[in-house]
C-alpha positions, 0 to 999 in steps of 0.5 A: 848637868842640865842641858838647858844651861848649855851656852853653845849658840853656834855648833851642836846646840845641845852638846855640852863641853867637858874638860878632862885636862884642867888643873887646880892647886891649894894654898896648903899644898903649895906651902907643903911643897915649899917646906918639904919639896927639897932638894928635888923641888924648889920654889923661886922667881923666874922671869916675870913670875915671882913663884915658879916651881923648879925640878932639878934646878930647871923651871917647869911649872908656874902656879897661876892665880887662876889655879887657886880661885874657883869662882874665877875658874867658873867665869872663865869656863862661861866665857869659853863655853865649857860646861864641866871641868874635871879638875886635877892636881898638876906636877909635881903632885905629892910625890916628894915627901915622907909618908906623912907629908905625902899623904897630907899633901894629897888630902889637902888638895883632895879635900879642896876639890871635893869642897869645890864640887859641893859648891859647884855641883853642876860645874866641877868634878875631880881626879884624886891624887894619891901618895903612890910611893906608899901604896898602903896609904895610897889605897886607903886614900883612893877609898876615902876619896872615892866615897867623897866623890872623886871621879877618877885618879891622877898619876904622873908619868913617873913617880919620883923617877920610878916607872908606872909598871914598877911592882911597888905600885901593883896594889894601887893599880889593882884597886883602880882596875877593880873600880874601873876608874879613869886615870889621867896620866900626866907628865912631869919632868922626866928623869935626867933634866939636868943631864939633858940640859932642859933648863937652858930654854925651859924645854921641859914643858915643850919636849920633856913633858911629851917625852915623859908621857910617851915613854910611860905609856909605851912602856906600859904597852910593851910591859903587858900592863893593859892585859893585866889591868883590862878595866883601866881607862887611861887618858894620856895627856897632851894628845898622848905625847908623841905616841900617835906620830910614833905608832908605826915605829912601835909596831915595827919594833914589836915585829923585829925586836924580841924584847918588844914582843916578850909580854904582848901578843898583838901590835902596840897600835891595837893597845893605842885604840884602848887608850884615851887622849885629850885635845891639848895639842895646839894644832888641828892636824895633830888633833886629827892624827890623834883621832885617826890613831886612837879612834874617835871614841878615845879622844876627849876635850881638854884645855890645860887651863889655867897654865900659861900655855893652857887654852880653853877657847883655842882647844875647843875651836880645834875640836869644833873643826872636826866632823860633826859626829866626831865633834860631839864625841870629843866635846861630850860623849866620850867623857860622859861614857867613861866618867859615867856622867 
């Protein structure tokens, strides 16, 4: 990245903006989902949208035209004064097919993102998607995509309803830990969407997603996951879900409930200081709490662009309201460090 191309003319004139939570899709991926995603996933109209991805009958992800158009993405990044995007596939990722289908879905998206990085080498990096439910294939795809330029790994907070700590995924986590790669833990619809009546008011994005991330990362903490894989650089999406708000509750349960202390020997808040979170929280006080709980070295700018509720400009404005030294870390410094940019 060339600092001479920075477009910030009001704050931090030499500080870049690196977006670690922003999404792209591929036409071939969507076609595979339509053909092979059932019965869990379907694509159908909802409201004003012609194509909405449903999970268990509840709408939870709306493909936007900008998700398929890198040239338009660059234009909108210029408008928002975002310099570099580390793009990822959003939910439901590739956890819905046979081994052949899931691998193919991962490959078409990963190859599309690799091509975008070659086309826009100063503006695009990417997280690889893996067929986690088939660990041997996932490890192979990890090696292939690292060679093709992947900067990190994308994983959903539950993998076809399985916990991230499930022993099935241990070979994949070990390969990621060995490479010390950043991992974006992004939510999807949590198990039990229908039973929790999440479809009525479409509360999967507002509540379900944050619940999914919070549950996944809290389980990892109590499971001793971060002691087994000390090189992991986990980025918990959407400001860590509800984790900053629940930090004290995690600690008091560790102190008083035996199961919560059976695999770890220090309070959960110590582990929260080892977990990265993004700035996709939509309120300044929530962002300030994330900085306080996780530490200024562990918060990174993210926008959730181009989802309907994504906001490159608003998320950056909140970051720019932080104190100057912290603002620089969140805009650029922390991402540069963990992605070796």
